[in-house]
C-alpha positions as CSV (number, residue, x, y, z in Angstrom):
1,M,-3.0,21.3,3.0
2,R,-2.6,18.5,0.4
3,I,-3.5,15.0,1.5
4,I,-3.1,12.2,-1.1
5,A,-4.0,8.6,-0.5
6,H,-2.7,5.6,-2.3
7,L,-5.0,2.5,-1.9
8,D,-3.6,-0.9,-2.9
9,M,-5.7,-4.0,-2.6
10,D,-4.0,-6.8,-0.6
11,A,-2.8,-9.7,-2.8
12,F,-5.8,-8.9,-4.9
13,Y,-6.2,-11.8,-7.3
14,A,-5.3,-14.3,-4.6
15,S,-7.7,-12.7,-2.1
16,V,-10.6,-12.9,-4.6
17,E,-9.9,-16.6,-5.1
18,L,-9.9,-17.1,-1.3
19,L,-13.5,-15.8,-1.3
20,R,-14.4,-18.5,-3.7
21,Y,-12.3,-21.2,-1.9
22,P,-12.4,-20.2,1.8
23,E,-10.9,-23.6,2.8
24,L,-7.6,-22.3,1.5
25,T,-7.4,-19.4,3.9
26,G,-4.0,-19.3,5.6
27,Q,-2.4,-21.7,3.1
28,P,0.3,-20.8,0.5
29,V,-1.6,-20.2,-2.8
30,V,-0.3,-19.0,-6.1
31,I,-2.3,-17.8,-9.1
32,G,-1.0,-18.6,-12.6
33,G,-0.9,-21.3,-15.2
34,G,-3.7,-22.5,-17.4
35,R,-7.3,-23.5,-16.9
36,R,-6.3,-27.2,-16.6
37,H,-5.4,-26.4,-13.0
38,Q,-9.1,-25.7,-12.2
39,P,-10.1,-27.4,-8.8
40,E,-12.0,-30.6,-9.1
41,S,-15.0,-31.7,-6.9
42,A,-14.6,-35.0,-5.2
43,A,-17.5,-37.4,-4.6
44,D,-17.7,-36.4,-0.9
45,G,-18.2,-32.8,-1.9
46,T,-14.7,-31.6,-1.0
47,R,-12.5,-29.9,-3.6
48,R,-9.2,-31.2,-4.9
49,F,-6.6,-28.6,-5.8
50,A,-3.5,-28.8,-8.0
51,T,-0.2,-28.2,-6.2
52,L,3.1,-26.7,-7.5
53,D,5.0,-30.0,-7.1
54,K,2.9,-31.5,-9.9
55,Y,3.4,-28.5,-12.2
56,A,5.5,-28.8,-15.4
57,G,5.6,-25.8,-17.8
58,R,6.7,-22.3,-18.4
59,G,4.0,-20.4,-16.6
60,V,4.6,-17.3,-14.5
61,I,3.0,-16.4,-11.1
62,T,0.5,-13.6,-11.4
63,T,0.2,-13.2,-7.6
64,A,0.5,-15.2,-4.4
65,T,-1.0,-15.2,-0.9
66,Y,1.1,-13.8,1.9
67,A,1.5,-17.3,3.2
68,A,3.2,-18.2,-0.1
69,R,5.3,-15.1,-0.1
70,A,6.8,-16.2,3.2
71,F,8.6,-18.9,1.2
72,G,10.1,-16.3,-1.2
73,V,7.4,-16.8,-3.8
74,H,6.3,-13.6,-5.6
75,S,4.6,-12.3,-8.7
76,G,6.6,-12.6,-12.0
77,M,8.4,-15.7,-10.8
78,G,8.3,-18.8,-12.9
79,L,6.1,-21.5,-11.6
80,M,8.8,-24.1,-11.8
81,K,11.1,-21.9,-9.6
82,A,8.3,-21.4,-7.2
83,A,7.7,-25.1,-7.0
84,A,11.3,-25.6,-5.7
85,L,10.7,-23.0,-3.0
86,C,7.2,-24.1,-2.0
87,P,6.2,-27.4,-3.6
88,R,3.0,-27.9,-1.6
89,A,1.6,-24.5,-2.6
90,I,-1.9,-24.6,-4.1
91,L,-2.0,-23.6,-7.8
92,L,-5.1,-21.8,-9.2
93,P,-5.7,-20.5,-12.7
94,V,-6.4,-16.8,-13.2
95,D,-9.9,-15.5,-13.7
96,F,-9.6,-11.9,-15.0
97,D,-13.4,-11.5,-15.4
98,E,-13.9,-12.0,-11.7
99,Y,-11.0,-9.8,-10.8
100,R,-12.3,-7.0,-12.9
101,R,-15.8,-7.4,-11.3
102,Y,-14.2,-7.0,-7.8
103,S,-12.1,-4.1,-9.1
104,R,-15.3,-2.2,-10.1
105,L,-16.9,-3.0,-6.7
106,F,-14.0,-1.7,-4.6
107,K,-13.6,1.5,-6.6
108,A,-17.4,2.2,-6.3
109,A,-17.1,1.7,-2.6
110,V,-14.3,4.3,-2.4
111,A,-16.2,6.7,-4.6
112,E,-19.1,6.7,-2.1
113,I,-16.8,8.4,0.4
114,A,-14.1,10.2,-1.6
115,P,-14.9,10.8,-5.3
116,V,-11.6,12.3,-6.6
117,I,-10.0,9.2,-7.8
118,E,-7.2,8.4,-10.2
119,D,-7.5,4.8,-11.5
120,R,-4.0,3.2,-11.7
121,G,-5.1,-0.3,-12.7
122,I,-7.1,-3.2,-11.6
123,D,-6.0,-3.2,-7.9
124,E,-4.8,0.3,-7.0
125,I,-6.0,3.9,-7.1
126,Y,-4.9,7.4,-5.9
127,I,-7.4,9.5,-3.9
128,D,-7.3,13.2,-3.3
129,F,-8.5,13.9,0.3
130,S,-7.5,17.6,0.2
131,D,-11.0,19.1,-0.1
132,L,-12.9,16.6,2.1
133,P,-14.4,18.0,5.3
134,G,-12.4,17.4,8.5
135,V,-9.3,15.9,7.0
136,E,-7.0,18.6,8.3
137,A,-7.8,17.6,11.9
138,D,-6.3,14.1,11.7
139,G,-4.5,14.1,8.4
140,G,-7.2,12.0,6.7
141,R,-7.1,9.0,9.0
142,A,-10.8,8.9,9.7
143,V,-11.7,9.1,6.0
144,A,-9.1,6.4,5.3
145,R,-10.6,4.1,7.9
146,A,-14.1,4.7,6.6
147,I,-12.9,3.8,3.1
148,K,-11.2,0.6,4.3
149,D,-14.4,-0.4,6.2
150,N,-16.6,0.3,3.1
151,V,-14.3,-1.7,0.8
152,T,-14.3,-4.7,3.2
153,R,-18.1,-4.4,3.7
154,T,-18.7,-4.3,-0.1
155,T,-16.2,-6.9,-1.3
156,G,-15.1,-9.0,1.7
157,L,-11.5,-7.9,0.8
158,T,-8.9,-5.8,2.7
159,C,-6.8,-3.0,1.3
160,S,-3.8,-1.0,2.5
161,I,-3.7,2.8,2.4
162,G,-0.8,5.2,2.5
163,L,-1.5,8.9,3.4
164,A,1.0,11.6,2.4
165,P,1.4,15.1,1.0
166,N,1.9,13.7,-2.5
167,K,1.5,10.6,-4.8
168,L,5.1,9.5,-4.6
169,L,5.2,9.2,-0.9
170,A,1.6,7.8,-0.6
171,K,2.5,4.9,-2.9
172,I,5.6,4.0,-0.9
173,C,3.6,4.2,2.4
174,S,0.8,1.9,1.2
175,D,3.3,-0.9,1.0
176,L,4.9,-0.4,4.4
177,E,2.3,-2.1,6.7
178,K,0.6,-4.7,4.4
179,P,-1.8,-6.3,4.7
180,D,-4.7,-4.2,5.9
181,G,-2.4,-1.3,6.7
182,L,-3.0,2.4,7.2
183,T,0.2,4.3,7.1
184,P,0.2,8.1,7.3
185,I,3.4,10.2,6.8
186,T,4.3,13.9,6.7
187,Q,7.2,15.7,5.3
188,D,8.9,15.7,8.7
189,D,8.8,11.9,8.8
190,I,10.8,11.4,5.6
191,A,14.2,11.1,7.2
192,V,13.0,8.4,9.6
193,R,10.5,6.4,7.6
194,I,11.5,6.8,3.9
195,W,15.3,7.4,3.7
196,P,16.2,4.0,5.2
197,L,14.3,2.2,2.4
198,P,16.0,0.7,-0.7
199,A,16.2,3.2,-3.6
200,K,14.1,0.9,-5.8
201,R,11.1,1.4,-3.5
202,I,10.6,4.8,-5.3
203,N,8.1,4.2,-8.2
204,G,10.2,5.1,-11.2
205,I,13.5,3.6,-10.2
206,G,13.5,0.3,-12.1
207,P,16.0,-2.6,-11.9
208,K,18.5,-1.0,-14.3
209,A,18.5,2.4,-12.6
210,A,18.8,0.7,-9.2
211,A,21.7,-1.4,-10.4
212,K,23.5,1.7,-11.7
213,L,22.9,3.6,-8.5
214,A,24.3,0.6,-6.5
215,E,27.5,0.7,-8.6
216,F,28.0,4.2,-7.2
217,G,27.3,3.0,-3.6
218,I,23.8,4.4,-3.6
219,H,21.6,1.7,-2.0
220,T,19.0,3.6,0.0
221,I,16.7,6.5,-0.6
222,G,18.7,8.3,2.0
223,D,21.9,7.7,0.0
224,L,20.2,9.1,-3.0
225,A,19.0,12.2,-1.0
226,A,22.6,12.8,0.0
227,A,23.9,12.7,-3.5
228,A,24.8,16.1,-5.0
229,P,22.3,17.3,-7.6
230,V,25.1,18.2,-10.1
231,W,26.5,14.7,-9.8
232,L,23.1,13.1,-10.5
233,L,22.7,15.3,-13.6
234,Q,26.1,14.2,-14.8
235,H,25.5,10.5,-14.5
236,F,21.7,10.3,-15.1
237,G,20.9,13.1,-17.5
238,Q,19.2,16.4,-16.9
239,S,15.6,15.2,-16.7
240,Y,16.0,11.9,-14.9
241,G,18.8,13.2,-12.6
242,H,16.7,16.1,-11.5
243,W,13.7,13.8,-10.9
244,L,15.9,11.5,-8.8
245,H,17.0,14.4,-6.6
246,E,13.4,15.6,-6.1
247,A,12.0,12.1,-5.5
248,A,14.6,11.3,-2.8
249,Q,13.6,14.5,-1.0
250,G,10.0,13.4,-1.1
251,R,8.9,16.1,-3.5
252,D,6.2,15.4,-6.1
253,D,3.7,17.9,-7.4
254,R,1.7,15.6,-9.8
255,P,-2.1,16.1,-9.5
256,V,-4.6,13.3,-9.0
257,V,-5.9,12.8,-12.6
258,T,-9.4,11.7,-12.5
259,F,-9.6,10.7,-16.2
260,S,-7.1,10.0,-19.0
261,E,-7.6,8.3,-22.3
262,P,-5.9,5.0,-22.7
263,K,-3.2,4.9,-25.4
264,S,-3.6,1.2,-26.3
265,I,-5.3,-2.0,-25.2
266,S,-3.5,-5.3,-25.4
267,R,-3.6,-9.0,-24.5
268,E,-0.7,-11.4,-24.3
269,T,0.0,-14.9,-23.0
270,T,3.2,-16.8,-22.0
271,F,3.0,-20.4,-23.1
272,E,3.6,-23.1,-20.5
273,Q,5.7,-24.9,-23.1
274,D,7.5,-23.3,-26.1
275,L,5.5,-23.7,-29.3
276,H,6.8,-24.0,-32.9
277,P,5.1,-22.0,-35.6
278,R,4.8,-25.0,-37.9
279,E,4.6,-28.0,-35.6
280,D,2.1,-26.2,-33.3
281,R,0.4,-24.2,-36.0
282,A,-3.2,-25.1,-35.1
283,T,-2.6,-24.4,-31.4
284,L,-0.9,-21.1,-32.1
285,S,-3.7,-20.1,-34.6
286,N,-6.3,-20.7,-31.9
287,I,-4.4,-18.7,-29.3
288,F,-3.9,-15.9,-31.8
289,T,-7.6,-15.7,-32.6
290,K,-8.5,-15.9,-28.9
291,L,-6.2,-13.0,-28.1
292,C,-7.7,-10.9,-30.9
293,E,-11.2,-11.7,-29.6
294,Q,-10.2,-10.7,-26.0
295,V,-8.8,-7.4,-27.2
296,S,-11.9,-6.8,-29.2
297,S,-14.0,-7.5,-26.1
298,D,-11.9,-5.2,-24.0
299,L,-12.3,-2.4,-26.6
300,R,-16.1,-2.8,-26.7
301,R,-16.4,-3.0,-22.9
302,K,-14.4,0.2,-22.5
303,G,-16.0,2.0,-25.4
304,Y,-13.0,2.5,-27.7
305,V,-11.9,1.7,-31.2
306,G,-8.4,1.8,-32.7
307,R,-6.6,1.7,-36.0
308,T,-3.0,0.6,-35.2
309,I,-2.9,-3.1,-34.7
310,G,0.3,-4.6,-33.2
311,L,1.9,-8.0,-32.8
312,K,4.3,-9.1,-30.1
313,L,6.4,-12.3,-30.2
314,R,9.0,-13.6,-27.8
315,Y,11.3,-16.4,-29.0
316,D,12.7,-19.2,-27.0
317,N,16.0,-17.3,-26.8
318,F,14.0,-14.4,-25.0
319,Q,14.4,-12.1,-28.0
320,T,11.3,-10.0,-28.4
321,V,10.0,-8.5,-31.6
322,T,7.0,-6.2,-32.3
323,R,5.3,-5.2,-35.5
324,D,2.5,-2.7,-36.2
325,A,0.1,-2.1,-39.0
326,T,-2.3,0.9,-39.4
327,I,-5.6,0.4,-41.2
328,D,-7.6,3.2,-42.7
329,H,-10.4,3.3,-40.1
330,H,-11.0,2.7,-36.4
331,T,-12.3,-0.7,-35.4
332,D,-13.1,-2.9,-32.5
333,D,-13.9,-5.9,-34.7
334,A,-12.1,-9.1,-33.7
335,A,-11.8,-10.4,-37.3
336,E,-10.4,-7.1,-38.5
337,I,-7.9,-7.1,-35.7
338,R,-7.0,-10.7,-36.5
339,R,-6.5,-9.9,-40.2
340,A,-4.3,-6.8,-39.5
341,A,-2.2,-8.7,-36.9
342,G,-1.9,-11.5,-39.4
343,E,-0.3,-9.1,-41.9
344,C,2.1,-8.1,-39.1
345,L,3.0,-11.8,-38.7
346,K,4.2,-11.9,-42.3
347,R,6.9,-9.4,-41.4
348,V,8.6,-11.5,-38.7
349,T,10.8,-14.6,-38.9
350,L,9.1,-17.7,-37.7
351,D,12.1,-20.1,-37.5
352,R,12.2,-20.6,-33.7
353,R,10.0,-21.8,-31.0
354,L,7.9,-19.1,-29.3
355,R,7.5,-18.3,-25.6
356,L,5.0,-15.5,-25.8
357,L,2.4,-14.1,-28.1
358,G,0.6,-10.7,-27.8
359,V,-1.8,-8.5,-29.7
360,R,-2.3,-4.8,-29.2
361,V,-4.6,-2.1,-30.6
362,G,-3.5,1.5,-30.4
363,S,-4.4,5.0,-31.8
364,L,-7.5,4.7,-29.7
365,L,-10.6,7.0,-29.8
366,P,-13.9,6.8,-28.0
367,R,-16.3,5.0,-30.2
368,E,-18.6,8.0,-30.7
369,A,-15.7,10.3,-31.4
370,A,-14.4,7.9,-34.1
371,A,-17.9,7.8,-35.6
372,N,-18.1,11.6,-35.8
373,L,-14.7,11.8,-37.3
374,A,-15.6,9.3,-40.0
375,A,-18.9,11.1,-40.7
376,H,-17.3,14.6,-41.1
377,S,-13.9,13.7,-42.6
378,T,-13.3,15.3,-46.0
379,T,-9.6,14.5,-46.3
380,V,-8.7,11.6,-48.6
381,A,-5.2,10.2,-48.2
382,K,-3.2,9.8,-51.4
383,E,-2.3,6.2,-50.4
384,P,-5.0,5.0,-48.0
385,A,-4.0,2.3,-45.6
386,R,-5.0,-1.2,-46.6
387,R,-8.6,-2.3,-45.6
388,Y,-8.5,-5.9,-44.7
389,R,-11.1,-8.5,-45.6
390,T,-12.8,-9.8,-42.5
391,D,-14.7,-12.9,-43.6
392,N,-13.6,-15.9,-41.5
393,A,-12.9,-18.0,-44.6
394,T,-9.9,-15.8,-45.5
395,L,-8.4,-15.6,-42.0
396,P,-4.8,-17.0,-42.2
397,L,-3.4,-19.8,-40.1
398,F,-0.7,-18.7,-37.7
399,D,2.2,-19.4,-39.9
400,T,1.3,-17.5,-43.2
401,S,4.4,-18.8,-45.1
402,D,4.5,-22.1,-47.0
């Protein structure tokens, strides 16, 4: 008997902020924007918070409390659009260091009860209950309740858990009774609980696929389940068409993977106002350097080094470009990352204002493995990749052209 749980923290970033600012409990709160929206302390000891009606810029919502979501506000929405829907919503800046700390806490609380965990990000995990004692008697409900209690006791936060025979169904179920939900489902429940849901609720059916399905009159998971497999293969290809058929039937044999090496680590930021490469050169240069330092810090914290450094830009017309450069050694050094990303910058056109800037490091290896590789390598490339100077005096400004 296979029992898989998907645990999703409830409005995670916003809930962490409510622990810090309990007076905002029950109010519409959105997380996003810059540090200038930090609450201010008044003379009488109370705190003053920024509100969306005073916001001007291009920021995007990272998350929102359920009270804010009731107004139609959701993650990924522009703050200006959210201000039109809920002008009196409280606006708080993001604090990823704090969110990561709480992420570690809740995952440790889960591991005390059920150690077979697949980490899927800062606020969600899969858990394999299959080999835990007693789960067959109640389908894992008692274990799930114990996990929920331990998470709340450890962090002060709530989570929602879906229980199902596989990962695909468990993820769908964890979202059905939020917040603080516990939703079990069996294969026999699929027709009643799963098929009436929109097709896009299946993780793996994105906006484009959902739109294409809708063009053919397929709106729900049940509609998809009723589609002929041959027809799906014809219109969506062999691999994806077969997967759509299996997913709609609630079939998924993926294991819970307790560890996998990351392929890359990146940081990016969307500017509140578009910035020009020349007119805002100093500001962009500082942001560029900060992103490289953050990526470097992430690499060191996670114990990885990389040798492919990438740059991502999004112009004011929403066109996105990326460039990569590979150096001849693995690194986690901020100055080296900055130098290589600066070389990538020379290969893009800087004649428009920018909405977004990002830096990525790929071709990752654990730090010890990279050190062993360097120590024992006897192969010399005919044309070794460029090794960049790392002294701060030679670091270019953002716009490297004159």
